[in-house]
N, C-alpha and C positions, 0 to 999 in steps of 0.2 A: 812544517818546520817551525819550531819554537824560536822566537826572537828573545834576546836577552838585553837587559839594561844593566850594565856592569855584569855581575854574576847572578842577577835575579831574573828568572824566567818571566816573560810578559805574555799574558793570555792572548791567544789569537784574536779574540774579540775586543781587546782593549783599544781605546783611541790613543792617538799620539798627538802631541801639541801642534804638529803640522796639519792636522786633519780637522780643525775646529769649525771651518766654514761649512754651513749647512744650507740645503736647498730642498725644494720639493720636486720630485721627478718620478717617472715610472721606475719601478724596481722589479727585476725578474724574480727576486726572492719573496716578493709580495704579490705574485701572480700578475705582474706588469701594472698593478694599481699604483696610483700616486702615493708616494711614501717620502718621509724625511730621509734624505740622503746626505752623505758627508764626503768631503774631499778624501781621496785615498792615497796615502803615502806611509804605510806601516814601516816602523823602524826609523822614521825621520823625526828628530826632536826628542822629547821625553815622553814616556808613557803616562797616560792619564788612567790609572788603574780603576778608579771608581766610575769611569764614564765609558760604558760599552759603545763601540762604534756602531752606528745604526745599521749600516749595510752588512758588515761582517757578522754582527749579532744575528740578523735575520738569515744570513747565509748559513751560519752554523746550525740554526734551528731547522731551516728548510732542507738542508742536505745531511742532517744528522751527523754533524761534525763535533769533535771535542772542543770544549771551551778553551783549553790550554794549548794544545798542539795543533788543532785545526785538521786533524786526520779523521777519517770516517770511524764512526762508532759501531757500524754494522758488524754483527758477529762477535762483539766484545761485551764485557760487563759494563753497564752504564751506571754512573754514579751521580747522584744529586748531593751537593754540599750546600745546604740552605737552611735558613730558619723560617722559610715560608711555611705558613700553616694552611689548613683547609679554608678555602674561600667559597662563597656561594654564588659567584658570578661566572662559573665555568660554563662551557658549552651545554652541558647536560646536568646542571645542578652543582653539587659541591665536589671540589677536587683541590689538590695542591696546585697552585699556579706560581710559576717563577720565571723571571726574565733571564736568569743565568742558564746558558746551555749546559747540557750534561757533560760529563767527563769520563774518560777511561779510568779505571780503578787506579792505575799507576800514576796518571796525571793528577788525580784527586790527592794522592799521597804527596806529590810534589807541591801541589797548591797549599795543602795544610802546613807544610814546612815553611813556605815562603810568604804567605799572604797575611799581613797584619790584621785585616778585617776578619778572616777566618780564625786566626789565633785569639782575637777578642771574643768572638762567638763561642769558641771552645772554653775560654776562661770564665765566661758568663753562663755556661751551660745551655747555650741557645742553638748550637749547631746540630742539625739532624743529618746523619749520614744515611742515605737511602740507596739501596741497590734497586734500580728502576727496571721493572719487567715489562711495563706497558705505558706508553705516553703518546701524546699527539700535540701538534702545534696549533696555536691560535695567534691571530694578528690583532694587536691593539689598535683601535681607532682613536685618534687624538681629537681633542676639542679645538676649536678655533683659537682659544687662548694659548694652548700648548704649541700649536704651529706658529703662532705669533712670537712666542718666547724663543723657539728654536730657529725659525727662518725669517721672522719679520713680516709674515703675511698670515692672515686668518684663513685657514682652509679646513673646516671641520670635516671629519671623516677620513682624513689622511692617515695612512698607516704609520705607526711608530715602531716600537720594538715588537718582536714576536715573543710569545710566552709558551713555555712548556706546561702542558696540563698532565700531571702525573696521575695516571689512571690506576696503576698497580705498582707497589713497591714493598720492599722489605727493609725495616730499620736494621742497621748494622752498627756494632760498636766501633768507635774511632780506631781501636786497635786492629780492626779488620783491614784497614788501609795499610798498616805497617807491613803486612805480609805481601804487599804488591811489589813486583820487581819494576825496574826502570822501563819506560816506554821505548 
């Protein structure tokens, strides 16, 4: 179920101002490994659009859920809206790695209409619309400095955000999203 702030849809993975407290704890979406976790109270306070919630972001990745609506992607067209480029630190060499979970095509169309960051990327010609045909999840391991910044304690090797490794995709024109119906 998509939450709204006024009449703006808030991504399932967005943090809310009531969720800023972070700690290190075992996380089921990180295979019960120690991970940076956050307070959980979606819909309370104001959305922090540019700060993905650590646990919901990993949940969306691990369970193959849509970044916007939080519903399963299985059996649906999966879309990446990113300006992420090929990196050389993927599990087996080079691949596109991104921290943004994938979206349903319809939810991608909604995101493009409402997200100022995506609108900026479009205006600057930096947005890649990809129909993802094959991907897998990787878990980022944080440095001690990163866990100190998030949680006030140095714990190198703690899991942070998950990443999608896009193994196969087809670039699509932005107009392709306009043909999508509402979710």
